C-alpha positions in Angstrom: 41.4 16.8 -9.2 41.5 13.1 -8.3 39.5 11.8 -5.4 40.5 8.5 -3.9 37.9 5.8 -4.0 36.6 3.8 -1.1 38.3 0.7 -2.5 41.7 2.4 -2.5 41.1 3.6 1.0 40.1 0.1 2.1 43.4 -1.2 0.9 45.2 0.7 3.7 45.8 -0.8 7.0 45.5 0.7 10.6 45.5 4.5 10.8 48.8 5.8 12.1 49.4 9.5 11.3 48.3 12.6 9.5 51.0 12.2 6.8 49.8 8.7 5.9 46.2 8.4 7.2 45.4 4.7 6.9 42.4 2.5 7.2 41.0 0.1 8.2 40.8 -1.9 11.4 38.3 -4.5 12.7 34.6 -3.6 12.3 32.9 -2.6 15.5 29.2 -2.1 16.1 29.1 1.5 17.2 25.8 0.9 19.1 27.5 -1.2 21.7 30.8 -2.3 23.1 30.8 -5.9 22.3 34.1 -7.5 21.2 34.3 -7.8 17.5 35.0 -11.1 15.6 38.5 -10.8 14.2 37.5 -12.0 10.7 35.0 -9.1 10.2 36.2 -6.2 8.0 35.2 -2.6 8.3 33.1 -1.0 5.6 34.2 2.6 5.1 31.2 4.9 5.3 31.5 7.7 2.7 28.9 10.0 4.4 31.0 12.5 6.3 28.1 14.0 8.1 27.0 10.7 9.5 30.5 9.9 10.6 30.9 13.2 12.4 27.5 12.7 14.0 28.7 9.4 15.4 31.9 10.9 16.7 29.9 13.6 18.4 27.7 11.0 20.0 30.8 9.2 21.2 32.2 12.4 22.8 28.9 13.4 24.4 28.5 9.9 25.8 31.4 10.4 28.2 32.1 14.1 28.5 29.9 16.9 29.8 30.8 19.8 27.6 29.7 23.4 28.4 27.7 23.8 25.2 26.6 22.1 22.0 29.0 24.4 20.2 31.9 22.9 22.1 30.9 19.4 21.0 30.9 20.4 17.3 34.3 22.2 17.7 35.9 19.2 19.5 34.8 16.7 16.8 35.8 19.0 13.9 39.2 19.5 15.6 39.7 15.8 15.9 38.7 15.2 12.3 41.1 18.0 11.1 44.1 16.2 12.6 43.8 13.5 9.9 44.3 16.1 7.2 47.3 18.0 8.6 49.1 18.2 5.2 46.0 20.0 3.7 46.1 23.0 6.0 48.2 26.2 6.3 47.4 26.4 10.0 46.2 24.1 12.8 44.2 25.5 15.7 45.2 24.5 19.2 42.5 23.0 21.4 42.5 24.1 25.0 40.3 22.6 27.7 40.6 25.0 30.6 38.7 25.4 33.9 38.6 27.5 37.0 38.5 24.5 39.3 39.8 20.9 39.3 37.5 17.9 38.6 35.8 19.7 35.7 36.2 17.0 33.1 39.3 18.4 31.3 41.4 15.2 31.4 38.4 13.1 30.4 37.7 15.4 27.5 41.4 15.1 26.4 41.3 11.3 26.8 38.2 10.9 24.6 39.4 13.4 22.0 42.8 11.7 21.8 41.1 8.4 20.8 39.8 10.1 17.6 43.1 11.6 16.5 46.0 9.9 14.7 49.2 9.0 16.5 48.0 10.6 19.7 50.8 11.3 22.2 49.4 12.0 25.6 51.7 13.5 28.2 51.4 15.5 31.4 54.0 18.2 32.3 56.0 17.4 29.2 59.3 19.0 28.7 59.9 21.0 25.6 63.0 18.9 24.5 60.9 15.7 24.8 58.2 17.2 22.5 60.9 18.3 20.0 62.3 14.8 19.9 58.8 13.4 19.3 58.4 15.6 16.2 61.0 13.3 14.6 59.2 10.1 15.4 59.8 7.7 12.4 56.2 6.5 12.7 55.0 10.0 11.8 54.3 13.3 13.4 52.2 12.9 16.5 49.1 14.7 17.7 50.1 16.2 21.0 47.8 16.0 24.1 49.5 18.0 26.9 47.7 17.7 30.2 48.4 19.6 33.4 49.4 22.7 31.4 49.0 24.8 34.5 52.3 23.3 35.8 53.8 25.4 33.1 51.7 28.6 33.2 49.7 28.4 36.4 50.0 31.0 39.3 52.7 28.9 41.0 54.6 28.1 37.8 57.4 30.1 36.3 56.3 29.8 32.8 57.9 28.0 29.9 58.9 30.3 27.0 60.3 27.5 24.9 57.1 25.5 25.1 55.1 28.7 24.2 57.4 29.3 21.3 57.0 25.8 20.0 53.2 25.8 20.4 52.9 29.2 18.7 55.4 28.5 15.9 53.9 25.1 15.2 50.4 26.7 14.6 51.4 27.5 11.0 52.8 25.2 8.3 56.5 25.9 7.9 56.8 27.2 11.5 60.0 26.2 13.2 63.0 27.3 15.3 66.7 26.8 15.4 68.7 24.4 17.6 72.4 23.7 17.7 73.3 20.1 17.0 76.7 18.4 16.7 77.5 17.4 13.1 80.9 15.9 12.3 82.4 17.3 15.5 81.0 20.8 14.8 78.1 22.5 16.3 75.8 23.8 13.6 72.4 25.5 13.7 69.6 23.0 12.6 66.1 24.2 11.8 63.3 22.2 13.5 59.9 22.1 11.8 57.3 22.1 14.6 54.1 22.2 12.6 51.8 19.8 14.6 48.3 19.6 16.1 48.3 20.3 19.8 45.6 19.9 22.5 46.1 20.9 26.1 44.3 21.0 29.4 44.8 22.8 32.7 43.4 24.9 35.4 43.4 28.7 34.8 44.7 30.2 31.6 47.6 29.9 29.2 49.5 32.8 27.7 47.4 35.2 25.6 49.5 34.3 22.4 48.4 30.7 22.8 44.8 31.6 23.5 44.6 33.6 20.3 45.6 30.4 18.3 43.2 28.2 20.2 39.6 26.9 20.3 39.2 27.4 24.1 36.6 25.2 25.8 35.9 26.4 29.3 35.1 23.3 31.2 32.9 23.3 34.3 32.3 21.0 37.2 29.2 18.8 36.3 26.0 19.8 37.9 24.0 17.1 39.7 21.5 17.0 36.8 24.3 16.5 34.2 24.9 12.8 33.6 27.5 11.0 31.5 28.4 7.4 31.1 31.4 6.2 33.1 34.4 5.7 30.7 36.6 2.6 31.0 39.4 2.3 28.6 39.3 -1.5 28.5 35.7 -1.4 27.5 35.5 1.6 25.2 38.9 2.1 23.5 38.0 -0.2 20.6 34.9 1.9 19.9 37.0 5.1 19.9 39.7 3.6 17.7 37.1 2.4 15.2 35.8 5.9 14.8 39.4 7.1 14.5 40.1 4.7 11.7 36.9 5.6 9.9 37.8 9.3 10.2 41.2 8.4 8.7 39.6 6.6 5.8 37.2 9.4 5.1 40.0 11.9 5.3 42.1 9.9 2.8 39.2 10.1 0.4 38.8 13.9 0.6 42.4 14.9 1.1 42.8 16.6 -2.2 39.5 18.3 -1.9 40.4 19.6 1.6 43.6 21.2 0.2 41.7 23.0 -2.6 38.9 24.2 -0.4 38.5 27.9 0.3 35.5 28.3 2.5 33.3 31.4 3.0 33.7 32.5 6.6 31.4 34.7 8.6 32.6 38.4 8.4 33.5 38.3 12.1 36.0 35.5 11.4 39.1 37.3 10.1 42.9 37.4 10.6 44.0 35.1 13.4 40.5 33.9 14.0 40.3 32.8 10.4 43.6 30.9 10.9 41.9 29.0 13.8 38.6 28.3 12.2 39.2 27.8 8.5 40.4 24.2 8.8 37.5 23.2 11.0 35.0 24.8 8.7 36.5 23.1 5.6 36.0 19.7 7.4 32.4 20.7 8.1 31.8 21.8 4.5 33.2 18.5 3.1 31.1 16.5 5.5 27.9 18.3 4.5 24.5 17.9 6.2 24.0 20.2 9.1 27.7 20.5 9.8 28.5 23.6 7.7 25.9 25.6 9.5 26.8 24.2 12.9 30.5 24.9 12.4 29.9 28.5 11.6 27.6 28.9 14.5 30.2 27.4 16.8 32.9 29.7 15.3 30.8 32.8 16.0 30.1 31.5 19.5 33.7 31.0 20.4 34.9 34.2 18.8 32.3 36.2 20.8 33.3 34.3 24.0 36.9 35.1 23.5 36.3 38.8 23.5 34.7 38.7 27.0 36.9 35.9 28.5 40.3 37.3 27.4 41.4 40.0 29.9 42.6 43.3 28.4 46.2 44.4 28.7 47.0 47.1 31.2 47.5 49.5 28.3 44.1 48.8 26.8 42.4 49.1 30.2 44.1 52.5 30.7 42.9 53.7 27.3 39.3 52.6 28.1 39.3 54.2 31.5 40.8 57.5 30.3 38.1 57.6 27.6 35.5 57.4 30.4 37.4 60.0 32.5 37.4 62.5 29.7 33.7 62.5 29.2 33.0 65.5 27.0 36.1 67.4 28.0 38.6 68.4 25.3 41.5 68.7 27.7 42.3 67.5 31.2 45.1 68.4 33.5 47.3 65.4 34.5 46.5 66.0 38.2 42.7 65.8 37.5 43.1 62.8 35.2 45.0 60.9 37.9 42.3 61.8 40.5 39.5 60.5 38.2 41.4 57.2 37.5 42.2 56.6 41.2 38.6 57.3 42.2 37.6 53.8 40.7 38.3 51.5 43.6 37.9 48.4 41.4 40.5 49.6 38.9 44.1 48.6 39.2 45.5 52.1 39.3 45.6 52.3 43.1 48.0 49.4 43.4 50.5 48.9 40.6 53.0 46.6 42.3 52.4 48.4 45.6 52.3 51.9 44.2 49.6 54.3 43.0 49.5 55.5 39.4 51.4 58.8 39.2 52.2 61.2 36.4 55.5 59.5 35.5 53.9 56.0 35.3 51.0 57.4 33.4 53.3 58.9 30.8 55.2 55.6 30.6 52.1 53.6 29.9 50.8 55.9 27.2 54.1 56.4 25.4 53.8 53.1 23.3 50.6 54.5 21.8 52.2 57.7 20.7 50.4 59.8 23.4 52.2 62.3 25.5 51.3 65.2 27.8 51.7 68.9 26.9 51.3 72.3 28.3 47.6 73.3 28.4 46.2 76.8 28.5 43.3 76.8 31.0 40.4 79.3 31.3 42.0 80.9 34.4 45.2 81.6 32.5 47.3 78.8 34.0 49.4 76.5 31.9 49.6 73.1 33.6 50.7 69.8 32.1 47.9 67.6 30.8 46.4 65.7 27.9 44.3 66.8 25.0 41.4 64.6 23.8 42.6 64.7 20.2 45.9 63.0 21.2 43.8 59.8 22.1 41.6 59.7 19.0 43.8 57.4 17.0 44.5 54.9 19.9 40.8 54.9 20.8 39.8 54.2 17.2 42.4 51.4 16.8 42.1 49.6 20.1 38.6 50.4 21.5 36.4 50.5 18.4 33.4 48.3 19.0 32.4 45.6 16.4 30.5 47.0 13.5 26.8 47.4 14.3 24.5 44.8 12.8 27.4 42.5 11.7 26.2 38.9 11.3 27.6 35.8 9.8 28.0 36.5 6.1 27.7 32.8 5.2 25.1 30.2 5.7 24.8 26.7 4.6 22.1 25.1 2.5 20.6 21.7 3.4 23.1 19.9 1.1 26.1 21.6 2.8 27.0 24.1 0.0 28.3 27.5 1.2 26.6 30.5 -0.3 29.1 32.7 -2.2 28.3 36.3 -3.0 28.3 37.2 -6.6 31.6 38.9 -6.9 33.1 39.1 -10.3 36.6 39.6 -8.8 36.6 36.1 -7.4 38.3 33.7 -9.8 36.2 30.8 -11.1 39.1 28.4 -10.5 38.9 28.8 -6.8 36.6 26.0 -5.6 33.9 26.3 -3.0 34.0 23.6 -0.3 30.4 22.7 -1.0 31.2 22.1 -4.7 34.3 20.1 -3.9 32.4 18.0 -1.4 29.8 17.3 -4.0 32.4 16.3 -6.6 34.1 14.1 -4.0 30.8 12.5 -3.2 30.0 11.8 -6.9 33.5 10.2 -7.3 33.0 8.1 -4.2 29.6 6.8 -5.5 31.2 5.9 -8.8 
């Protein structure tokens, strides 16, 4: 593996995009906002942990985030946008809030200053975003504000935008569009792999949420103070950090592509798609970042389980489980009475109608559950449901997390991930900590 040296990185000019991350711009004293003499050159700092620390301080200077975990996640997301060609997936970053004036737009604005080719837009149309993917300057990093105009309670939704955001989460993701070529309309595949951040009031569709790091912004309390942000005074500071992130990313690009991080055991499937790139960045940076990244990942994964509302079907399965108690069979009539007895449940008003036996059967059918004739103690044979019919669905959809599950990985002081002694793991697969150490040695040489 070849790691680019600082000198090679320094030969590059201003950072422009994830495909060709470049450095460097004018030097800026990151402790203040003084204008920089034009003849001063920027010295690229190889210490990734120090660079990320400075980016975190920049974000916290102007944005009141809901937790320290959110700060680490935002900075890691911004850093990962400089290494887009290294990842198989790119997480979406969603700043969402229940009320306006909660700092969402400011958080987007500050984060966009750290990302390459940031394209900020509010209420963007899907065709315009598709055209932007073909920008000759490089693939942009999208920052879509006012996303509630697409998916809010008064909006009709935008399925094309949802398709683009979801498909572009994975490298190679794309969709077909018809374009005119030589007087003929032909299907043309559009690659939509790109980093996307968004902000809005309320929620976005569940399929986007599962691909996102969701930062739930809140209105600042009187005791929470941030420094007023003025673009004319602070943009050079943000752009200097962006250029340093680009230069650092250029040095560790090959290492990032080879990294296979150890993830906490709770981070699997789609959650691993979201967090793996961010944890790789943290592992390559070293210092306290590997541990902080994993703590943030566990925090957000746990929060997503409580913040994301269950589907109507999952809610029904859970309520039926409670209604059964220790019974092995329940008549349909009795089951409906027990479900409707909960005044806070939705079963008393499904689009203006109460849950009945026909609707109950319709909702349970996708889970392979149906009613059947029961033989009761009094000799009657009413229609109803047997407990055993629900066992598979309850096991698959309602099983709680494994007791005592904790993060399987921790980070040492030097940023190396701890790998279990597993003989089935090939020696050729590098650990992020080892790759980071090799990169650091090459940089020093």
